C-alpha positions in Angstrom: 115.4 94.3 120.7 111.9 94.2 119.2 108.8 93.0 121.1 105.5 91.7 119.8 102.4 91.7 121.9 99.1 90.1 120.9 96.1 91.6 122.7 93.6 88.9 123.6 91.1 91.0 125.6 89.6 94.5 125.5 92.0 97.0 127.1 90.1 100.1 128.1 93.3 102.0 127.9 95.2 104.4 125.7 98.5 103.4 124.3 100.4 105.6 126.7 98.6 104.0 129.7 99.3 100.5 128.3 103.0 101.2 127.9 103.3 102.6 131.5 101.0 100.3 133.4 101.3 97.0 131.5 104.7 97.2 129.9 106.2 99.0 132.9 107.9 101.8 130.9 108.5 105.0 132.7 106.5 107.9 131.4 109.6 109.4 129.9 110.5 106.2 128.1 107.0 105.6 126.8 106.8 109.1 125.4 110.2 108.7 123.8 109.1 105.4 122.1 106.0 107.0 120.7 107.7 110.2 119.6 110.3 108.2 117.7 107.6 106.0 116.0 108.9 102.9 117.8 105.4 101.7 118.7 103.2 100.2 116.0 99.6 99.2 116.3 98.6 96.7 113.6 101.7 97.8 111.7 100.8 101.5 111.8 102.4 104.2 114.0 100.7 104.5 117.4 100.2 107.6 119.4 99.7 108.2 123.0 95.9 108.6 122.8 95.5 105.5 120.4 92.9 103.1 121.9 93.7 99.4 122.2 91.1 96.7 121.5 91.0 92.9 121.6 92.8 91.3 118.6 95.2 94.2 118.1 98.9 93.5 117.6 101.5 95.8 119.1 105.1 96.0 118.1 107.6 97.8 120.3 110.8 98.5 118.3 114.2 99.0 119.9 113.0 98.5 123.5 115.7 97.9 126.0 116.1 94.5 127.6 116.0 94.4 131.4 119.2 92.4 132.3 119.4 89.6 134.7 122.8 88.4 133.6 121.7 84.8 133.2 123.4 83.0 130.3 120.9 81.8 127.7 121.0 78.1 126.9 118.7 76.1 124.7 117.4 73.3 127.0 114.3 72.4 125.1 111.7 73.3 127.7 108.6 71.1 128.3 105.9 73.8 128.2 102.6 73.0 129.9 100.9 76.4 129.5 101.6 79.8 128.0 99.9 83.1 127.4 101.0 86.7 127.2 101.6 86.9 130.9 102.6 83.5 132.2 104.8 80.5 131.2 104.5 77.2 133.0 107.0 74.4 132.4 107.6 70.8 133.5 111.0 70.8 135.2 112.9 67.5 135.0 114.7 66.1 137.9 118.5 66.8 138.4 118.0 70.4 137.3 118.7 73.4 139.5 116.3 76.4 139.3 119.0 79.1 139.3 122.7 79.3 138.6 125.0 78.6 141.5 128.4 77.0 141.3 127.8 76.5 137.6 126.3 79.1 135.3 124.7 76.6 132.9 122.2 73.8 132.8 119.7 75.4 135.1 116.0 76.1 134.4 116.8 79.8 134.5 119.3 79.4 131.7 116.6 77.6 129.6 114.0 80.3 130.4 116.5 83.1 129.5 117.0 81.5 126.1 113.3 81.1 125.5 112.6 84.7 126.5 115.4 86.0 124.3 114.1 84.1 121.3 110.5 85.2 121.8 111.1 88.9 122.4 110.4 88.8 126.1 112.7 91.6 127.5 112.3 90.7 131.2 114.4 89.1 133.9 113.6 85.5 134.7 111.3 85.3 137.7 109.9 82.2 139.4 106.6 82.2 141.2 107.3 78.8 142.8 110.5 76.8 143.2 111.4 73.1 143.4 114.4 71.4 144.8 117.0 70.3 142.2 115.9 66.6 142.4 112.2 67.3 142.6 110.4 67.3 139.3 107.3 69.0 138.1 105.4 72.2 137.6 107.1 75.6 137.7 105.2 78.9 137.0 107.2 81.8 135.5 105.5 85.3 135.3 106.6 87.1 132.2 106.8 90.5 133.9 107.0 92.0 137.3 103.4 93.2 137.2 102.0 89.7 136.6 104.3 88.5 139.5 102.9 91.2 141.8 99.3 90.4 140.8 99.8 86.7 141.4 101.0 87.5 144.9 98.2 89.9 145.5 95.2 88.0 144.1 96.3 84.4 143.7 98.5 83.4 146.6 95.6 82.7 149.1 93.8 80.4 146.6 96.7 78.6 144.9 96.7 74.8 145.3 100.0 72.9 145.0 99.8 69.1 144.8 102.6 66.6 144.8 103.0 62.8 144.7 105.7 61.0 146.7 106.7 57.4 147.2 107.5 56.9 150.9 108.8 54.3 153.3 106.1 52.4 155.1 102.3 52.8 155.2 100.7 55.6 157.2 98.3 54.3 159.9 95.6 56.8 158.7 94.5 57.4 155.2 94.7 61.2 155.4 96.3 63.5 157.9 97.7 67.0 158.2 101.2 67.6 159.5 101.6 70.9 161.4 105.3 71.3 162.5 107.4 74.5 162.3 110.6 74.2 160.3 114.0 75.9 160.9 114.9 78.7 158.5 118.6 78.0 158.8 120.2 74.9 157.4 123.2 73.0 158.9 126.5 72.5 157.1 124.9 69.7 155.1 122.0 71.8 154.0 119.6 70.0 156.3 116.7 71.7 158.1 114.8 70.4 161.1 111.5 70.6 162.9 111.8 73.1 165.8 109.5 75.2 167.9 111.6 78.2 166.9 111.0 77.7 163.2 108.4 79.1 160.8 104.9 77.5 160.7 104.6 74.8 158.1 101.5 72.8 157.1 101.4 69.7 154.9 98.4 67.5 154.2 98.8 64.0 152.8 96.4 61.4 151.5 97.2 57.7 150.9 96.8 56.8 147.2 98.3 53.3 147.0 100.1 50.8 149.2 102.9 48.3 148.4 104.6 45.7 150.5 106.3 48.1 152.9 105.9 51.5 151.1 103.2 53.7 149.7 102.3 56.4 147.2 101.0 59.6 148.8 99.1 62.6 147.4 100.3 65.8 149.1 98.7 69.2 149.4 101.3 71.8 150.3 99.6 74.5 152.4 102.8 76.5 153.1 106.1 76.7 151.2 109.1 76.2 153.4 112.4 74.9 152.0 112.4 71.1 152.0 109.0 71.2 153.7 107.5 67.9 152.3 110.7 66.0 152.8 111.1 67.2 156.4 107.5 66.6 157.4 107.3 63.1 156.0 110.6 62.2 157.5 109.4 63.5 160.9 106.5 61.0 160.9 108.9 58.2 159.9 107.7 58.0 156.3 110.6 59.6 154.5 110.6 59.9 150.7 112.4 57.0 149.0 115.6 58.2 147.3 116.0 61.2 149.6 119.6 61.0 150.7 119.3 64.0 153.0 116.2 63.2 155.1 115.6 59.5 154.6 116.0 56.4 152.4 118.7 55.9 149.8 118.2 53.3 147.1 119.7 52.1 143.8 116.3 52.0 142.2 115.9 55.8 141.8 118.6 58.4 141.8 116.8 61.1 143.6 113.9 61.7 146.0 110.7 60.3 144.6 108.8 63.6 144.7 106.9 65.2 141.8 104.8 68.4 141.6 101.9 67.1 139.5 99.2 69.7 139.9 98.9 73.4 140.2 95.6 75.3 140.5 95.5 79.1 140.6 93.5 82.2 139.8 94.8 84.0 136.7 94.9 87.6 138.0 94.7 89.2 134.5 92.3 86.8 132.7 90.2 86.6 135.9 89.7 82.8 135.6 90.8 79.6 137.3 93.7 77.6 135.7 94.5 74.0 136.4 97.8 72.5 135.2 98.8 68.9 135.5 102.1 67.0 134.9 102.3 63.2 134.5 104.4 61.2 136.8 108.0 60.9 135.4 109.4 57.6 134.2 111.8 57.1 137.1 109.0 57.3 139.6 106.8 54.9 137.5 109.7 52.4 137.4 110.2 52.7 141.1 106.5 52.0 141.8 106.6 49.0 139.4 109.6 47.6 141.3 107.9 48.1 144.7 104.7 46.4 143.4 106.5 43.3 142.2 109.1 42.0 144.7 110.7 44.6 146.9 110.2 46.1 150.3 112.0 48.9 152.0 114.0 48.3 155.2 114.6 51.2 157.5 117.6 50.6 159.7 119.1 52.8 162.5 122.3 53.4 160.6 121.7 52.4 157.0 118.6 52.7 154.8 118.2 50.6 151.7 115.9 48.7 149.4 116.2 44.9 149.8 114.9 42.0 147.8 111.8 40.6 149.5 
């Protein structure tokens, strides 16, 4: 498989260093590629001591693909941002991140197809993950070095923001929920707040109120499984449409939760990046219904939306 790399910054490196440090070839593999004339710089044969500068184009011919055994599938990704190191997409609801019982239809299948068709010979890696029925922003490093650098330089400053439509109206406009969450789920896949769990912090701000529900802006401080859903349910403001932790309704077929903003420090470009995703149509429709004539009733045994 052939790979094309566009150099957008000055690399103060030789070609052999670039192949080993940036492309993660072993020293032996890098030397073999150069020896066999399989590395081209601006369509000319490159050597180990060739210097790389901004604007150069590198072709690696016959490089081996690193297998992840994910079946490629053309899913027409919604791309929000892309450079040589990172791909960021807008995941729709009802889509799993990784293959499980089925090997098709997941975001990983779509990324594998995109990688294959753009000469990216790397396994699919996710920097952040969303529940199947949560929509929004997902960051995919294009190689293990970028993934490692994100963990090293960006994890402490990354800002993940969500919007959720919840039952009821919080008494205060802004608050922080600090409740530990169990690391093991029950037979239904449900986790709970427990003193024996891992620390979890969720900050919310009230954005808009309806008759008996509200729209919240959520800043995720930690990243436990189902964290937002569990925390909001624990303060009796569960997410509407969340069949596992709260309120089921015919007006939306999943939890009304969307990852709408991601801010992070690009560890290679050395600059801040802000990515936003608009609220999906099903959540817009739900909000419109709640504004017009419906309230949410929260019963002890049955939760539903009822006509006001």
